[in-house]
N, CA, C and O atoms as a Maestro MAE file, in Angstrom:
{
 s_m_m2io_version
 :::
 2.0.0
}

f_m_ct {
 s_m_title
 :::
 protein
 m_atom[216] {
  # First column is atom index #
  i_m_mmod_type
  r_m_x_coord
  r_m_y_coord
  r_m_z_coord
  i_m_residue_number
  s_m_chain_name
  s_m_pdb_residue_name
  s_m_pdb_atom_name
  i_m_atomic_number
  :::
  1 25 127.256 106.891 108.755 1 A "MET " " N  " 7
  2 3 126.515 107.677 107.788 1 A "MET " " CA " 6
  3 2 127.067 107.465 106.365 1 A "MET " " C  " 6
  4 15 126.324 107.535 105.386 1 A "MET " " O  " 8
  5 25 128.349 107.213 106.273 2 A "LYS " " N  " 7
  6 3 128.979 107.019 104.964 2 A "LYS " " CA " 6
  7 2 128.357 105.836 104.227 2 A "LYS " " C  " 6
  8 15 128.139 105.901 103.017 2 A "LYS " " O  " 8
  9 25 128.074 104.763 104.949 3 A "TYR " " N  " 7
  10 3 127.523 103.565 104.318 3 A "TYR " " CA " 6
  11 2 126.072 103.777 103.897 3 A "TYR " " C  " 6
  12 15 125.617 103.180 102.921 3 A "TYR " " O  " 8
  13 25 125.355 104.610 104.613 4 A "VAL " " N  " 7
  14 3 123.966 104.917 104.253 4 A "VAL " " CA " 6
  15 2 123.931 105.719 102.954 4 A "VAL " " C  " 6
  16 15 123.062 105.510 102.108 4 A "VAL " " O  " 8
  17 25 124.875 106.630 102.806 5 A "ILE " " N  " 7
  18 3 124.932 107.460 101.592 5 A "ILE " " CA " 6
  19 2 125.232 106.595 100.366 5 A "ILE " " C  " 6
  20 15 124.744 106.885 99.274 5 A "ILE " " O  " 8
  21 25 126.024 105.544 100.534 6 A "TYR " " N  " 7
  22 3 126.340 104.661 99.406 6 A "TYR " " CA " 6
  23 2 125.169 103.783 98.999 6 A "TYR " " C  " 6
  24 15 125.252 103.075 97.995 6 A "TYR " " O  " 8
  25 25 124.081 103.813 99.755 7 A "LEU " " N  " 7
  26 3 122.874 103.079 99.375 7 A "LEU " " CA " 6
  27 2 121.974 103.900 98.456 7 A "LEU " " C  " 6
  28 15 120.936 103.407 98.013 7 A "LEU " " O  " 8
  29 25 122.351 105.132 98.165 8 A "LEU " " N  " 7
  30 3 121.548 106.008 97.307 8 A "LEU " " CA " 6
  31 2 122.101 105.994 95.876 8 A "LEU " " C  " 6
  32 15 123.316 105.986 95.681 8 A "LEU " " O  " 8
  33 25 121.219 105.989 94.884 9 A "PRO " " N  " 7
  34 3 121.696 105.912 93.492 9 A "PRO " " CA " 6
  35 2 122.415 107.169 93.011 9 A "PRO " " C  " 6
  36 15 123.305 107.071 92.167 9 A "PRO " " O  " 8
  37 25 122.060 108.332 93.516 10 A "LEU " " N  " 7
  38 3 122.696 109.562 93.049 10 A "LEU " " CA " 6
  39 2 124.172 109.615 93.431 10 A "LEU " " C  " 6
  40 15 124.970 110.236 92.729 10 A "LEU " " O  " 8
  41 25 124.533 108.981 94.516 11 A "THR " " N  " 7
  42 3 125.941 108.923 94.924 11 A "THR " " CA " 6
  43 2 126.774 108.223 93.861 11 A "THR " " C  " 6
  44 15 127.846 108.700 93.489 11 A "THR " " O  " 8
  45 25 126.284 107.100 93.379 12 A "HIS " " N  " 7
  46 3 127.031 106.343 92.367 12 A "HIS " " CA " 6
  47 2 127.038 107.059 91.023 12 A "HIS " " C  " 6
  48 15 128.016 106.981 90.279 12 A "HIS " " O  " 8
  49 25 125.958 107.751 90.715 13 A "ALA " " N  " 7
  50 3 125.926 108.510 89.464 13 A "ALA " " CA " 6
  51 2 126.954 109.643 89.496 13 A "ALA " " C  " 6
  52 15 127.640 109.887 88.504 13 A "ALA " " O  " 8
  53 25 127.061 110.326 90.617 14 A "SER " " N  " 7
  54 3 128.034 111.422 90.698 14 A "SER " " CA " 6
  55 2 129.469 110.892 90.731 14 A "SER " " C  " 6
  56 15 130.376 111.550 90.221 14 A "SER " " O  " 8
  57 25 129.689 109.722 91.318 15 A "ILE " " N  " 7
  58 3 131.026 109.113 91.296 15 A "ILE " " CA " 6
  59 2 131.429 108.794 89.857 15 A "ILE " " C  " 6
  60 15 132.565 109.048 89.455 15 A "ILE " " O  " 8
  61 25 130.501 108.240 89.089 16 A "CYS " " N  " 7
  62 3 130.793 107.905 87.690 16 A "CYS " " CA " 6
  63 2 131.022 109.161 86.847 16 A "CYS " " C  " 6
  64 15 131.942 109.206 86.031 16 A "CYS " " O  " 8
  65 25 130.189 110.168 87.046 17 A "LEU " " N  " 7
  66 3 130.364 111.417 86.304 17 A "LEU " " CA " 6
  67 2 131.687 112.089 86.639 17 A "LEU " " C  " 6
  68 15 132.396 112.556 85.748 17 A "LEU " " O  " 8
  69 25 132.014 112.137 87.911 18 A "ARG " " N  " 7
  70 3 133.266 112.773 88.335 18 A "ARG " " CA " 6
  71 2 134.464 112.033 87.748 18 A "ARG " " C  " 6
  72 15 135.409 112.664 87.274 18 A "ARG " " O  " 8
  73 25 134.433 110.724 87.776 19 A "ALA " " N  " 7
  74 3 135.559 109.950 87.246 19 A "ALA " " CA " 6
  75 2 135.700 110.146 85.739 19 A "ALA " " C  " 6
  76 15 136.814 110.268 85.229 19 A "ALA " " O  " 8
  77 25 134.577 110.178 85.027 20 A "SER " " N  " 7
  78 3 134.668 110.340 83.573 20 A "SER " " CA " 6
  79 2 135.127 111.747 83.187 20 A "SER " " C  " 6
  80 15 135.852 111.913 82.206 20 A "SER " " O  " 8
  81 25 134.714 112.751 83.945 21 A "LEU " " N  " 7
  82 3 135.151 114.111 83.635 21 A "LEU " " CA " 6
  83 2 136.622 114.340 83.955 21 A "LEU " " C  " 6
  84 15 137.284 115.141 83.295 21 A "LEU " " O  " 8
  85 25 137.131 113.650 84.950 22 A "LEU " " N  " 7
  86 3 138.535 113.798 85.319 22 A "LEU " " CA " 6
  87 2 139.448 112.867 84.531 22 A "LEU " " C  " 6
  88 15 140.663 112.880 84.726 22 A "LEU " " O  " 8
  89 25 138.871 112.058 83.641 23 A "GLY " " N  " 7
  90 3 139.670 111.157 82.820 23 A "GLY " " CA " 6
  91 2 140.139 109.920 83.565 23 A "GLY " " C  " 6
  92 15 141.089 109.261 83.140 23 A "GLY " " O  " 8
  93 25 139.494 109.602 84.658 24 A "GLN " " N  " 7
  94 3 139.845 108.422 85.435 24 A "GLN " " CA " 6
  95 2 138.963 107.264 85.007 24 A "GLN " " C  " 6
  96 15 137.981 107.450 84.287 24 A "GLN " " O  " 8
  97 25 139.317 106.077 85.451 25 A "THR " " N  " 7
  98 3 138.467 104.926 85.157 25 A "THR " " CA " 6
  99 2 137.257 104.946 86.082 25 A "THR " " C  " 6
  100 15 137.352 105.297 87.258 25 A "THR " " O  " 8
  101 25 136.136 104.565 85.524 26 A "VAL " " N  " 7
  102 3 134.896 104.539 86.290 26 A "VAL " " CA " 6
  103 2 134.894 103.275 87.147 26 A "VAL " " C  " 6
  104 15 135.150 102.186 86.634 26 A "VAL " " O  " 8
  105 25 134.610 103.402 88.444 27 A "PRO " " N  " 7
  106 3 134.630 102.214 89.316 27 A "PRO " " CA " 6
  107 2 133.566 101.193 88.912 27 A "PRO " " C  " 6
  108 15 132.412 101.539 88.659 27 A "PRO " " O  " 8
  109 25 133.980 99.941 88.860 28 A "ASP " " N  " 7
  110 3 133.060 98.866 88.492 28 A "ASP " " CA " 6
  111 2 131.933 98.711 89.506 28 A "ASP " " C  " 6
  112 15 130.808 98.368 89.143 28 A "ASP " " O  " 8
  113 25 132.235 98.962 90.765 29 A "ALA " " N  " 7
  114 3 131.215 98.827 91.810 29 A "ALA " " CA " 6
  115 2 130.092 99.843 91.604 29 A "ALA " " C  " 6
  116 15 128.927 99.526 91.841 29 A "ALA " " O  " 8
  117 25 130.423 101.039 91.173 30 A "SER " " N  " 7
  118 3 129.395 102.056 90.937 30 A "SER " " CA " 6
  119 2 128.557 101.720 89.709 30 A "SER " " C  " 6
  120 15 127.344 101.933 89.704 30 A "SER " " O  " 8
  121 25 129.197 101.198 88.679 31 A "ILE " " N  " 7
  122 3 128.447 100.765 87.493 31 A "ILE " " CA " 6
  123 2 127.485 99.646 87.865 31 A "ILE " " C  " 6
  124 15 126.321 99.662 87.466 31 A "ILE " " O  " 8
  125 25 127.973 98.676 88.628 32 A "PHE " " N  " 7
  126 3 127.127 97.568 89.071 32 A "PHE " " CA " 6
  127 2 125.970 98.080 89.931 32 A "PHE " " C  " 6
  128 15 124.841 97.611 89.792 32 A "PHE " " O  " 8
  129 25 126.243 99.032 90.809 33 A "ALA " " N  " 7
  130 3 125.196 99.585 91.665 33 A "ALA " " CA " 6
  131 2 124.137 100.300 90.828 33 A "ALA " " C  " 6
  132 15 122.943 100.166 91.095 33 A "ALA " " O  " 8
  133 25 124.565 101.054 89.820 34 A "LEU " " N  " 7
  134 3 123.594 101.752 88.968 34 A "LEU " " CA " 6
  135 2 122.740 100.775 88.172 34 A "LEU " " C  " 6
  136 15 121.541 100.998 88.000 34 A "LEU " " O  " 8
  137 25 123.343 99.695 87.687 35 A "VAL " " N  " 7
  138 3 122.575 98.677 86.964 35 A "VAL " " CA " 6
  139 2 121.594 97.982 87.910 35 A "VAL " " C  " 6
  140 15 120.466 97.670 87.527 35 A "VAL " " O  " 8
  141 25 122.030 97.744 89.137 36 A "ALA " " N  " 7
  142 3 121.145 97.121 90.130 36 A "ALA " " CA " 6
  143 2 119.976 98.041 90.469 36 A "ALA " " C  " 6
  144 15 118.840 97.580 90.582 36 A "ALA " " O  " 8
  145 25 120.242 99.339 90.633 37 A "PHE " " N  " 7
  146 3 119.167 100.291 90.885 37 A "PHE " " CA " 6
  147 2 118.208 100.359 89.702 37 A "PHE " " C  " 6
  148 15 116.994 100.443 89.891 37 A "PHE " " O  " 8
  149 25 118.743 100.324 88.490 38 A "LEU " " N  " 7
  150 3 117.903 100.332 87.294 38 A "LEU " " CA " 6
  151 2 116.977 99.130 87.280 38 A "LEU " " C  " 6
  152 15 115.783 99.269 87.015 38 A "LEU " " O  " 8
  153 25 117.513 97.959 87.560 39 A "ALA " " N  " 7
  154 3 116.698 96.742 87.572 39 A "ALA " " CA " 6
  155 2 115.647 96.796 88.684 39 A "ALA " " C  " 6
  156 15 114.493 96.422 88.475 39 A "ALA " " O  " 8
  157 25 116.053 97.258 89.851 40 A "LEU " " N  " 7
  158 3 115.135 97.339 90.990 40 A "LEU " " CA " 6
  159 2 113.989 98.304 90.719 40 A "LEU " " C  " 6
  160 15 112.825 97.957 90.918 40 A "LEU " " O  " 8
  161 25 114.309 99.507 90.268 41 A "PHE " " N  " 7
  162 3 113.272 100.511 90.037 41 A "PHE " " CA " 6
  163 2 112.407 100.176 88.827 41 A "PHE " " C  " 6
  164 15 111.211 100.464 88.825 41 A "PHE " " O  " 8
  165 25 112.996 99.574 87.804 42 A "SER " " N  " 7
  166 3 112.202 99.168 86.641 42 A "SER " " CA " 6
  167 2 111.230 98.051 87.011 42 A "SER " " C  " 6
  168 15 110.063 98.074 86.618 42 A "SER " " O  " 8
  169 25 111.719 97.082 87.765 43 A "GLY " " N  " 7
  170 3 110.847 96.000 88.211 43 A "GLY " " CA " 6
  171 2 109.727 96.492 89.104 43 A "GLY " " C  " 6
  172 15 108.586 96.048 88.976 43 A "GLY " " O  " 8
  173 25 110.043 97.404 90.006 44 A "ALA " " N  " 7
  174 3 109.021 97.948 90.897 44 A "ALA " " CA " 6
  175 2 107.975 98.741 90.122 44 A "ALA " " C  " 6
  176 15 106.784 98.659 90.422 44 A "ALA " " O  " 8
  177 25 108.412 99.502 89.135 45 A "SER " " N  " 7
  178 3 107.447 100.274 88.356 45 A "SER " " CA " 6
  179 2 106.565 99.368 87.503 45 A "SER " " C  " 6
  180 15 105.380 99.649 87.319 45 A "SER " " O  " 8
  181 25 107.136 98.279 86.981 46 A "LEU " " N  " 7
  182 3 106.314 97.334 86.221 46 A "LEU " " CA " 6
  183 2 105.267 96.669 87.104 46 A "LEU " " C  " 6
  184 15 104.130 96.465 86.679 46 A "LEU " " O  " 8
  185 25 105.647 96.331 88.331 47 A "LEU " " N  " 7
  186 3 104.679 95.755 89.262 47 A "LEU " " CA " 6
  187 2 103.544 96.723 89.571 47 A "LEU " " C  " 6
  188 15 102.379 96.329 89.620 47 A "LEU " " O  " 8
  189 25 103.887 97.985 89.777 48 A "VAL " " N  " 7
  190 3 102.855 98.986 90.073 48 A "VAL " " CA " 6
  191 2 101.940 99.182 88.874 48 A "VAL " " C  " 6
  192 15 100.723 99.283 89.033 48 A "VAL " " O  " 8
  193 25 102.511 99.236 87.677 49 A "LEU " " N  " 7
  194 3 101.684 99.424 86.488 49 A "LEU " " CA " 6
  195 2 100.771 98.218 86.232 49 A "LEU " " C  " 6
  196 15 99.617 98.390 85.841 49 A "LEU " " O  " 8
  197 25 101.271 97.028 86.445 50 A "ARG " " N  " 7
  198 3 100.434 95.823 86.252 50 A "ARG " " CA " 6
  199 2 99.311 95.776 87.274 50 A "ARG " " C  " 6
  200 15 98.189 95.390 86.948 50 A "ARG " " O  " 8
  201 25 99.602 96.159 88.493 51 A "ARG " " N  " 7
  202 3 98.592 96.141 89.533 51 A "ARG " " CA " 6
  203 2 97.522 97.205 89.266 51 A "ARG " " C  " 6
  204 15 96.349 97.004 89.579 51 A "ARG " " O  " 8
  205 25 97.928 98.316 88.695 52 A "LYS " " N  " 7
  206 3 96.999 99.402 88.407 52 A "LYS " " CA " 6
  207 2 96.054 99.030 87.252 52 A "LYS " " C  " 6
  208 15 94.892 99.435 87.251 52 A "LYS " " O  " 8
  209 25 96.543 98.269 86.282 53 A "ASP " " N  " 7
  210 3 95.734 97.872 85.127 53 A "ASP " " CA " 6
  211 2 94.706 96.800 85.487 53 A "ASP " " C  " 6
  212 15 93.674 96.691 84.825 53 A "ASP " " O  " 8
  213 25 94.966 96.031 86.500 54 A "ALA " " N  " 7
  214 3 94.083 94.908 86.858 54 A "ALA " " CA " 6
  215 2 92.784 95.338 87.473 54 A "ALA " " C  " 6
  216 15 91.956 94.496 87.818 54 A "ALA " " O  " 8
  :::
 }
 m_bond[215] {
  # First column is bond index #
  i_m_from
  i_m_to
  i_m_order
  :::
  1 1 2 1
  2 2 3 1
  3 3 4 2
  4 3 5 1
  5 5 6 1
  6 6 7 1
  7 7 8 2
  8 7 9 1
  9 9 10 1
  10 10 11 1
  11 11 12 2
  12 11 13 1
  13 13 14 1
  14 14 15 1
  15 15 16 2
  16 15 17 1
  17 17 18 1
  18 18 19 1
  19 19 20 2
  20 19 21 1
  21 21 22 1
  22 22 23 1
  23 23 24 2
  24 23 25 1
  25 25 26 1
  26 26 27 1
  27 27 28 2
  28 27 29 1
  29 29 30 1
  30 30 31 1
  31 31 32 2
  32 31 33 1
  33 33 34 1
  34 34 35 1
  35 35 36 2
  36 35 37 1
  37 37 38 1
  38 38 39 1
  39 39 40 2
  40 39 41 1
  41 41 42 1
  42 42 43 1
  43 43 44 2
  44 43 45 1
  45 45 46 1
  46 46 47 1
  47 47 48 2
  48 47 49 1
  49 49 50 1
  50 50 51 1
  51 51 52 2
  52 51 53 1
  53 53 54 1
  54 54 55 1
  55 55 56 2
  56 55 57 1
  57 57 58 1
  58 58 59 1
  59 59 60 2
  60 59 61 1
  61 61 62 1
  62 62 63 1
  63 63 64 2
  64 63 65 1
  65 65 66 1
  66 66 67 1
  67 67 68 2
  68 67 69 1
  69 69 70 1
  70 70 71 1
  71 71 72 2
  72 71 73 1
  73 73 74 1
  74 74 75 1
  75 75 76 2
  76 75 77 1
  77 77 78 1
  78 78 79 1
  79 79 80 2
  80 79 81 1
  81 81 82 1
  82 82 83 1
  83 83 84 2
  84 83 85 1
  85 85 86 1
  86 86 87 1
  87 87 88 2
  88 87 89 1
  89 89 90 1
  90 90 91 1
  91 91 92 2
  92 91 93 1
  93 93 94 1
  94 94 95 1
  95 95 96 2
  96 95 97 1
  97 97 98 1
  98 98 99 1
  99 99 100 2
  100 99 101 1
  101 101 102 1
  102 102 103 1
  103 103 104 2
  104 103 105 1
  105 105 106 1
  106 106 107 1
  107 107 108 2
  108 107 109 1
  109 109 110 1
  110 110 111 1
  111 111 112 2
  112 111 113 1
  113 113 114 1
  114 114 115 1
  115 115 116 2
  116 115 117 1
  117 117 118 1
  118 118 119 1
  119 119 120 2
  120 119 121 1
  121 121 122 1
  122 122 123 1
  123 123 124 2
  124 123 125 1
  125 125 126 1
  126 126 127 1
  127 127 128 2
  128 127 129 1
  129 129 130 1
  130 130 131 1
  131 131 132 2
  132 131 133 1
  133 133 134 1
  134 134 135 1
  135 135 136 2
  136 135 137 1
  137 137 138 1
  138 138 139 1
  139 139 140 2
  140 139 141 1
  141 141 142 1
  142 142 143 1
  143 143 144 2
  144 143 145 1
  145 145 146 1
  146 146 147 1
  147 147 148 2
  148 147 149 1
  149 149 150 1
  150 150 151 1
  151 151 152 2
  152 151 153 1
  153 153 154 1
  154 154 155 1
  155 155 156 2
  156 155 157 1
  157 157 158 1
  158 158 159 1
  159 159 160 2
  160 159 161 1
  161 161 162 1
  162 162 163 1
  163 163 164 2
  164 163 165 1
  165 165 166 1
  166 166 167 1
  167 167 168 2
  168 167 169 1
  169 169 170 1
  170 170 171 1
  171 171 172 2
  172 171 173 1
  173 173 174 1
  174 174 175 1
  175 175 176 2
  176 175 177 1
  177 177 178 1
  178 178 179 1
  179 179 180 2
  180 179 181 1
  181 181 182 1
  182 182 183 1
  183 183 184 2
  184 183 185 1
  185 185 186 1
  186 186 187 1
  187 187 188 2
  188 187 189 1
  189 189 190 1
  190 190 191 1
  191 191 192 2
  192 191 193 1
  193 193 194 1
  194 194 195 1
  195 195 196 2
  196 195 197 1
  197 197 198 1
  198 198 199 1
  199 199 200 2
  200 199 201 1
  201 201 202 1
  202 202 203 1
  203 203 204 2
  204 203 205 1
  205 205 206 1
  206 206 207 1
  207 207 208 2
  208 207 209 1
  209 209 210 1
  210 210 211 1
  211 211 212 2
  212 211 213 1
  213 213 214 1
  214 214 215 1
  215 215 216 2
  :::
 }
}
């Protein structure tokens, strides 16, 4: 179950927020995951919008 939870974007967002509030370094893996989610969701939304306009 732990690995399934790490596939969700909110998990990485809370890891980054917690680390920044505690004055710790933000994990690079979580930053990379958030950027990957951003690219994935942005690309998917662009595809849906283009398909809707056609």
